[in-house]
C-alpha angles and dihedrals in degrees: 000000000000092000092048092049091049092051092048092049090050091050091047091050090051091051092049090048092054100040104021124235092321125070120250092248098050092095091051093073095043110106113241117246110246120221110236119234109242111231118227114220117243091234088068095045097051098063091047090051090054090050090052090050089053089051090052089053091053092050090046089053089056091051094052091045089056089050091050096246095129098164091059089045090055091049090052091054091049091051089049090053091051092049090047090056091049102048096062094045093047090049091053093046093049092040088236100132113139137168089244091055092049092052092045090050092053093050091048091048091053091055096040099043104020111034100027098051091043092054092043091054093045096050091043101053117321091082088073088078091044108199094020091052092047089048090055091049091050093049091050093052093045091049090053090051092050091047092052093045092052091048091055091050094048092052090067094048107115093188095060111120115245093236090064088071086079090066141053119224101232126352110310115249095242091050090046091053094049095043093042091060091060095112089056092050090053090054096046096041130085087273089067095199103195118249099223132153092251091064096049095087089056090048091051090050091050093049090050091050091053090048089052091051090053094049095041128085093239107137121241129189116266122211096196093099093055101106107132132046121203111254094240091056099047095097092046092050093048092048093048093047094050091045092053091049092050093047090047090053095046101035103021100162095042091050092048089053091052093045091049093053092044091052093048089049091056094060096083090049090050091052091049093048092046091052090049091053091047091051092050091048092049091049091049093050091047090052092050091049091050093052093048094048115098119247118270093247092054091045091056094047 
């Protein structure tokens, strides 16, 4: 028995030396730790759903443009613009802003307000000039992409003055899409401007001008800081808002013509106001620099 015990002890010592104090099969029976699925709050999902709905509207506009139903295509773009204005505000109200939502919004905006309007214009009338019309459509879509890329970069700029939040740098992509479709509104409205080959060069020129406004650094008024209305103007604002909605529903093309011209007319006022803010900021910085500079006598000593 002594020899057997000695052999068993030697075997046991060899096993412990190879596997440690625990046996090699001890971990086999240990239950694996399951990784929990992280729940995403509903307040983050809702704004992204609205963004996806806007993307669906942009793609639907392209479909109806291919089928030649341009009035429905225009309505789809307008709905996409309304949804685009809602998703950001709802995300800020619900405190559901995320980097994922911002990137998704930019991609949806490129389709809704870059690709869709360009294809609508091309299928509607720009194709009459073939390569020149397609060139204008490409420039419009590229300008929208550049405008959105610059907007994403400027958001992360910590040195941007606070007063610049009242302005957009370049025409916003939704405004560019709505304003860029002005020739189509004129044709589908009560004015019934004919869509003939002779007018296509003017339409191409107009589309290129709108694309230039989107890609440029010309300031435009921003409505994102509008959050409170003075109490004495509440009734007037409500009445005006309801009136615009009703007119837009009854006379959509005529209202879009009016809104496009009104928006274009605000650009000179935005430039003037932007320059006034910039002059005030420069004067304030010069005053601060003058107060912090040492006196001349101390500087000489």
